[in-house]
N, C-alpha and C positions, 0 to 999 in steps of 0.2 A: 778598164779602160783602152782604147785603141789610137795607136797612131801611124801616121804616114810616112814613109819614109822620105827623103831628098828626091831619091829618082821617082818618086810616084807610085810606087809599085801599091798594090792592096794592103791594107793595116794587116799586121800581123799579131794574133791572139797571144804568145809568149816570146818573150825575146830575152837576150843576152847581149852584151856589147861589149866588144874590146873596141880599143880604142877607134871611134867613131864608126864602128861597123856593127851593124844589127842581125842576127843571126836568128832566123826560126829556131823552132825546137826540132830539128829535122834528126832523123834516125844517125846514127854515126856513118853508115855505110854510104849516106847521101851529102854528106858535108864536103865542101871543095877539099882537097888534098892539102892545101894550103893551111887549114884551119883545123885538121885533124892532128897537125902536131902539136898546134897550141892547147887544144882541148886534151887529148891525150886519152886517158882511160877512166875517164871522170864517169860514174854513174849517172845515166841520163834519166833514170827514174826520179831519182834523188833533186839532178837540179831541175826538173819540171815542176816538181812538189814546190820548189821553192822559187818559182819563176816571179820576176818582180821588176817592174820598172827600174832602170840601172841610170842610163844616161844617154839621150840620144842628141846625137848634131842637131836635128831641127829644134827639138825641144828646152836645151839645156842652153845652148851656146847663147842664145838672144838674152838669156836672164841671168846668165852665169858667166864669169870669166874661164877661160880655157883653161887654165891650171886648176880650177878648182872641179871642173867635169874630168880633168885627167887622175886628179886623187878620188874622183869617186868611181872610176873605173879601174884604179889600183885596189881600192876597197873593195868592190865586187867580183874581183878577179881572186881575191884572197877570201871572201866568204865563200866561195866556190871549190876552192882547192881541200877544203876539211871541215871539221865538225866544230861542236862548240863546247870545247873544254874551257876551264876555267881561263888556263894559260892563253888560249887564242881569244876569249871575249876580253882578255886585258891587252891584248894585241890591236884587236879591233878599236877600242876605245882610245888605246895611244895614238893607232893610224888617223882617227877620227881629231882629236886634238891638234896633231902637226900639222893635218892638212889646212886647217885655218889661224892656227896658232893662237888656239883657246889657251886659258889659263888652268880648265880640270874640266874634264869631261867624265859622265857616268851612266850606265845604264841602269834603272831601277825595275825590278819585277814585281808582277802584282800578285802576292801571295796569301790568298785569301782575302781578308780584308786588310791587308799591310802593302807597302811599298817596300820591299826588300834589297839593297844595291848588291849586284852582279859581278860589276866591275866599275873599275875608277882608275883615273890615270893618277901618277905619281904614287908615293909610298904613306901619304898622310891621309888616315881616314876621313871622312865628314862625321861631324858633329851627330849625325842621327842616321846610322845605318839603315835603319828601319824605321817605319811610322806608319799612322794609319792613313790610308787612302782619302780620308776625306779633310787630311790637312795637308798644308804647304801649297808652293806653288803646282806642284806635281797635282794635290787632289782637285784645285782649280780646274787644272787643264784636261785632268780625268774627267771633271764635271761638264764641262763645255765640251772636250772631244775635240778641241783645238788649239795648237801651239800658242804658249803665251810670252810674249816678250817682255820683260821688267828692266827699264834704262836704270832707274835706281832701287834695289831692293828694301833699302830704309826707309824708302816713301810707301812701301806696300804694306798691308797689315797681314796681307796673307804668307808673306815669306817666313821660312822656316829655316834658322840658320845653317848654314852647311861649314862655310870656314868665317872669320871673323874680317878677312881681308875682302869678301867678296863684294862686289857694287852692283854687278847687272846680271842678269840671268835669262835663258831663255829654255823653255821646256819643250819637247815635242812626244807627243805620244804616238805610242810604236804599235802597230796592227797587225794582225794576220791576214790570211787571205780572206777571211770572212767579215775583215774590218773591224773585228774585234779588239779592243785594245788590249794588250799584253803588258806595258810597262811605260816604262818613260827613259828618251835620252835627254840628259840635263848637260847644259855646258855653261858654264860660269866664265867671268871677267872680273881682274880688279881694277877696273873704269869703267866710267860711267857710258850708259847708251853706246856698249859695246857690240851690241848685236842688231843685225838689220834684214832685208828682203831675203836676200842672199844666204844669210846665215840661216834662215827658216825654211829655204827650199833644199840648201844643202843637208841639212842635219834630218829633215824628212826622207829626201832619197837614202841618206847612208841608214836610218835606222831602219827604213823597209828593206835593206839588204841583209839586214841582222836579225829581224822581229823572229825568224823562225828559231831562232836558239834561244826563245823565252817561253816555247811551248814546254 
């Protein structure tokens, strides 16, 4: 997917974004000096392999609050800065949870024919840390290939209980660069109808930033 910058420059094939600035994947020597210090000694081959849409001033702001965009940029910068250890995955989901004040957030990885939790916020484990890919709202999102928002999980027969206090939930497929679904990003709330279109957009972008960790 290509996007044009506000300045009207031609579309760029692979972009990273620091607050409202888009940069093509230039060689380090070609980067403006002001960005050299920001990017440091990052491995550009690895960065290019993880090239995703982070958050663009033109595409993001009309649909999202500026604060939400900035949170995405922080998550994107954190994703670029390190690897995918269990500790960092825990930090990822905590950042996602705090960005929108969610009650609980988790990443589930598809392992053979099961969803297996890779990281979750807080210290309380979910009722089902692993379950078949044909079950639950995760299974429904996998089958449809689209995000699912449920305003009242108690009225949805597909719901697989995570916590007894959960009232609403959103599931977003996490895909690799070939659009293959690797897992699910799950956010839950103890309030009815807690999720809207902005949550979907935010979680799709956040999931795209860390999907490489599910390989």
